[in-house]
ROVO-605789 format. One record per residue (C-alpha): residue in one letter; y negated, x negated, z negated. Coordinates in steps of 0.02 Angstrom, whole numbers, padded with zeros to 5 digits. Layout:
{atom a; {Y; X; Z}};
...
***
This chain:
{atom m; {01814; 13712; 04537}};
{atom t; {01877; 13870; 04407}};
{atom d; {02033; 13790; 04355}};
{atom g; {01936; 13618; 04313}};
{atom s; {01975; 13534; 04467}};
{atom i; {01871; 13393; 04525}};
{atom s; {01881; 13362; 04727}};
{atom v; {01883; 13194; 04786}};
{atom d; {01797; 13154; 04950}};
{atom t; {01941; 13080; 05072}};
{atom g; {01836; 13061; 05209}};
{atom t; {01920; 13192; 05320}};
{atom d; {01993; 13375; 05319}};
{atom e; {02160; 13297; 05364}};
{atom l; {02181; 13245; 05178}};
{atom l; {02146; 13339; 05019}};
{atom c; {02127; 13255; 04851}};
{atom t; {02107; 13357; 04680}};
{atom i; {02107; 13289; 04510}};
{atom r; {02164; 13417; 04375}};
{atom d; {02242; 13368; 04202}};
{atom r; {02232; 13180; 04242}};
{atom v; {02351; 13230; 04391}};
{atom a; {02284; 13160; 04562}};
{atom v; {02352; 13303; 04680}};
{atom i; {02356; 13207; 04864}};
{atom t; {02391; 13345; 04998}};
{atom l; {02427; 13301; 05171}};
{atom n; {02326; 13444; 05275}};
{atom r; {02378; 13446; 05457}};
{atom p; {02502; 13612; 05443}};
{atom q; {02483; 13648; 05618}};
{atom a; {02554; 13474; 05664}};
{atom r; {02681; 13472; 05513}};
{atom n; {02570; 13354; 05422}};
{atom s; {02611; 13207; 05554}};
{atom l; {02524; 13050; 05519}};
{atom s; {02369; 13024; 05612}};
{atom d; {02227; 12918; 05650}};
{atom h; {02122; 13005; 05507}};
{atom l; {02252; 13060; 05395}};
{atom t; {02352; 12872; 05375}};
{atom p; {02189; 12786; 05328}};
{atom a; {02129; 12911; 05202}};
{atom l; {02305; 12923; 05113}};
{atom r; {02320; 12732; 05088}};
{atom r; {02130; 12748; 05006}};
{atom m; {02172; 12888; 04898}};
{atom i; {02351; 12813; 04830}};
{atom k; {02251; 12642; 04805}};
{atom q; {02098; 12726; 04719}};
{atom n; {02186; 12854; 04604}};
{atom g; {02330; 12706; 04581}};
{atom d; {02196; 12602; 04505}};
{atom d; {02086; 12738; 04419}};
{atom p; {02112; 12752; 04227}};
{atom e; {02064; 12928; 04201}};
{atom v; {02221; 12973; 04330}};
{atom g; {02389; 12963; 04252}};
{atom a; {02515; 13028; 04397}};
{atom l; {02490; 13051; 04582}};
{atom l; {02575; 13205; 04647}};
{atom i; {02584; 13204; 04845}};
{atom t; {02619; 13343; 04940}};
{atom g; {02605; 13432; 05117}};
{atom a; {02501; 13590; 05155}};
{atom g; {02604; 13744; 05239}};
{atom t; {02783; 13724; 05260}};
{atom a; {02809; 13532; 05292}};
{atom f; {02792; 13383; 05191}};
{atom c; {02770; 13258; 05325}};
{atom s; {02834; 13245; 05492}};
{atom g; {02810; 13048; 05509}};
{atom g; {02715; 12983; 05668}};
{atom d; {02670; 13100; 05795}};
{atom v; {02792; 13085; 05936}};
{atom k; {02701; 13163; 06061}};
{atom g; {02561; 13018; 06052}};
{atom m; {02684; 12886; 06067}};
{atom g; {02704; 12780; 06210}};
{atom g; {02594; 12752; 06369}};
{atom n; {02431; 12762; 06272}};
{atom s; {02314; 12705; 06405}};
{atom a; {02150; 12704; 06285}};
{atom t; {02239; 12582; 06174}};
{atom p; {02186; 12387; 06214}};
{atom a; {02332; 12280; 06272}};
{atom m; {02416; 12196; 06111}};
{atom s; {02525; 12054; 06093}};
{atom v; {02685; 12090; 06023}};
{atom s; {02662; 11964; 05880}};
{atom d; {02476; 12067; 05844}};
{atom k; {02582; 12240; 05848}};
{atom v; {02699; 12160; 05721}};
{atom a; {02563; 12097; 05610}};
{atom r; {02467; 12262; 05627}};
{atom l; {02612; 12369; 05575}};
{atom r; {02660; 12240; 05430}};
{atom e; {02480; 12277; 05351}};
{atom r; {02503; 12467; 05377}};
{atom q; {02650; 12467; 05289}};
{atom r; {02616; 12366; 05139}};
{atom t; {02444; 12471; 05102}};
{atom l; {02535; 12621; 05109}};
{atom t; {02719; 12625; 05059}};
{atom g; {02708; 12449; 04993}};
{atom v; {02557; 12500; 04889}};
{atom l; {02635; 12671; 04827}};
{atom v; {02792; 12578; 04765}};
{atom s; {02679; 12465; 04652}};
{atom v; {02566; 12585; 04587}};
{atom r; {02619; 12575; 04387}};
{atom k; {02597; 12751; 04342}};
{atom p; {02724; 12902; 04388}};
{atom t; {02701; 12963; 04567}};
{atom i; {02788; 13125; 04637}};
{atom a; {02836; 13202; 04796}};
{atom a; {02825; 13382; 04806}};
{atom l; {02923; 13411; 04971}};
{atom p; {02887; 13604; 05036}};
{atom g; {02983; 13575; 05187}};
{atom p; {03042; 13431; 05318}};
{atom a; {03020; 13271; 05266}};
{atom a; {03048; 13151; 05421}};
{atom g; {03042; 12982; 05485}};
{atom a; {02888; 12886; 05388}};
{atom g; {02846; 13052; 05307}};
{atom l; {03033; 13020; 05222}};
{atom a; {03002; 12863; 05189}};
{atom i; {02822; 12914; 05093}};
{atom a; {02930; 13018; 04997}};
{atom l; {03060; 12900; 04943}};
{atom a; {02917; 12778; 04896}};
{atom c; {02877; 12896; 04746}};
{atom d; {02953; 12887; 04595}};
{atom l; {03026; 13067; 04591}};
{atom r; {03050; 13202; 04710}};
{atom i; {03046; 13389; 04706}};
{atom a; {03100; 13485; 04840}};
{atom a; {03091; 13683; 04890}};
{atom e; {03244; 13754; 04930}};
{atom s; {03199; 13764; 05113}};
{atom a; {03161; 13584; 05115}};
{atom i; {03259; 13463; 05236}};
{atom m; {03248; 13277; 05271}};
{atom t; {03292; 13174; 05399}};
{atom t; {03273; 12989; 05454}};
{atom g; {03232; 13053; 05636}};
{atom y; {03200; 12867; 05711}};
{atom a; {03381; 12852; 05812}};
{atom r; {03338; 13020; 05914}};
{atom i; {03177; 12917; 05995}};
{atom a; {03282; 12764; 05993}};
{atom l; {03168; 12668; 05853}};
{atom t; {03226; 12579; 05710}};
{atom g; {03148; 12631; 05566}};
{atom d; {02962; 12577; 05460}};
{atom y; {02875; 12592; 05313}};
{atom g; {03023; 12535; 05195}};
{atom i; {03149; 12666; 05248}};
{atom s; {03294; 12539; 05257}};
{atom w; {03258; 12464; 05087}};
{atom l; {03226; 12637; 05016}};
{atom l; {03375; 12726; 05064}};
{atom t; {03486; 12582; 05026}};
{atom r; {03433; 12585; 04840}};
{atom l; {03443; 12776; 04823}};
{atom a; {03582; 12817; 04914}};
{atom g; {03703; 12665; 04935}};
{atom t; {03718; 12553; 05096}};
{atom a; {03844; 12680; 05176}};
{atom r; {03747; 12828; 05164}};
{atom a; {03593; 12736; 05220}};
{atom r; {03682; 12679; 05377}};
{atom e; {03748; 12856; 05397}};
{atom l; {03585; 12936; 05387}};
{atom m; {03491; 12803; 05491}};
{atom f; {03633; 12813; 05634}};
{atom l; {03654; 13005; 05646}};
{atom s; {03487; 13059; 05600}};
{atom d; {03574; 13221; 05510}};
{atom r; {03457; 13364; 05455}};
{atom i; {03500; 13345; 05260}};
{atom d; {03450; 13510; 05167}};
{atom a; {03374; 13499; 04987}};
{atom r; {03535; 13517; 04895}};
{atom r; {03622; 13403; 04993}};
{atom g; {03479; 13271; 04967}};
{atom e; {03495; 13295; 04775}};
{atom a; {03693; 13261; 04780}};
{atom l; {03641; 13100; 04873}};
{atom g; {03520; 13062; 04757}};
{atom l; {03361; 13083; 04860}};
{atom v; {03300; 13235; 04764}};
{atom n; {03267; 13244; 04579}};
{atom r; {03253; 13437; 04572}};
{atom v; {03268; 13575; 04693}};
{atom v; {03177; 13730; 04654}};
{atom p; {03141; 13896; 04739}};
{atom d; {03015; 13885; 04881}};
{atom s; {02883; 13993; 04775}};
{atom e; {02897; 13887; 04621}};
{atom l; {02876; 13710; 04691}};
{atom q; {02692; 13671; 04674}};
{atom r; {02692; 13745; 04493}};
{atom e; {02846; 13660; 04445}};
{atom a; {02800; 13502; 04512}};
{atom f; {02625; 13490; 04453}};
{atom a; {02706; 13538; 04283}};
{atom v; {02796; 13378; 04283}};
{atom a; {02667; 13285; 04342}};
{atom r; {02542; 13330; 04213}};
{atom t; {02672; 13311; 04074}};
{atom l; {02677; 13119; 04136}};
{atom a; {02502; 13102; 04172}};
{atom n; {02461; 13151; 03987}};
{atom g; {02604; 13032; 03915}};
{atom p; {02620; 12847; 03863}};
{atom a; {02545; 12776; 04014}};
{atom s; {02574; 12583; 03948}};
{atom a; {02758; 12634; 03916}};
{atom y; {02773; 12708; 04088}};
{atom a; {02701; 12559; 04176}};
{atom s; {02841; 12432; 04079}};
{atom m; {02972; 12552; 04114}};
{atom k; {02929; 12549; 04295}};
{atom d; {02926; 12345; 04289}};
{atom n; {03082; 12365; 04200}};
{atom l; {03169; 12480; 04332}};
{atom d; {03109; 12386; 04470}};
{atom l; {03161; 12204; 04411}};
{atom a; {03332; 12285; 04386}};
{atom l; {03343; 12323; 04580}};
{atom s; {03356; 12131; 04602}};
{atom a; {03384; 12042; 04432}};
{atom d; {03556; 12014; 04349}};
{atom f; {03606; 12090; 04183}};
{atom l; {03541; 11952; 04075}};
{atom t; {03377; 11922; 04154}};
{atom s; {03351; 12106; 04148}};
{atom l; {03396; 12117; 03953}};
{atom d; {03278; 11978; 03922}};
{atom h; {03138; 12055; 04015}};
{atom e; {03175; 12225; 03917}};
{atom a; {03178; 12146; 03748}};
{atom e; {02988; 12054; 03796}};
{atom r; {02921; 12234; 03839}};
{atom m; {02983; 12319; 03702}};
{atom v; {02927; 12211; 03570}};
{atom l; {02736; 12224; 03662}};
{atom a; {02762; 12404; 03680}};
{atom a; {02795; 12417; 03496}};
{atom g; {02628; 12342; 03457}};
{atom t; {02526; 12457; 03552}};
{atom a; {02422; 12608; 03491}};
{atom q; {02506; 12725; 03586}};
{atom h; {02676; 12698; 03495}};
{atom a; {02583; 12698; 03328}};
{atom e; {02526; 12862; 03386}};
{atom a; {02685; 12922; 03440}};
{atom v; {02762; 12884; 03276}};
{atom r; {02632; 12968; 03181}};
{atom a; {02658; 13130; 03278}};
{atom f; {02843; 13119; 03260}};
{atom i; {02815; 13117; 03070}};
{atom e; {02691; 13242; 03074}};
{atom k; {02796; 13361; 03186}};
{atom r; {02659; 13372; 03319}};
{atom s; {02627; 13317; 03505}};
{atom p; {02559; 13156; 03521}};
{atom s; {02371; 13136; 03579}};
{atom y; {02358; 12959; 03694}};
{atom r; {02180; 12997; 03739}};
***
């Protein structure tokens, strides 16, 4: 490609992936269905998150949607009464969903490099969970968010309850789950669900600029920052202090820290590659 992008074969046209400036741009590509999850898109998304999360040549993941939606979650029209699907016991269905969750949002949360969701439009249900599982969310002004589960008498999956509770607090999480209100981008920002709101026309440029900055930053420091921040969700203060001390000392001995100090003294931008 003329912009230096490298196309990655995802195995399906329903998911696109390109790598540019150390950013893996993963695009859900079912615009006619508001990028709802499908039997082709979802396995490909799992593979691309894992593959790019493990690739040392990729410094950040940027997940977005084609057209005017991020992801509307599961395809509601395809739910219920699928006679072509072999009968499964309840325990088998639970085991299958657990595996699917762990290998999608479970893996996304565990990626030790920055992850960004760029929302050009609606993020609903499991689509919202995917966005919330990223480290940062940048939304177009016209974007909306909704849990959506209560509207179809379902309870939530892909970690939506855990993610909402930690980002917005338990009271707001309950409100959002019970009422399934449509939250616009500014409201999402006020609730802590969105980091930045930008004009629709600027979304992809702005999101990629953030991702590129992070992708070319101190990767080992970012990984340890994520470890610290994840631990802070469950550990007490003194335990967090102890782990911060260990990781701070280890970071001070890295080549990336030495380069950052040299660059500061020499009044230039650091180069970590």
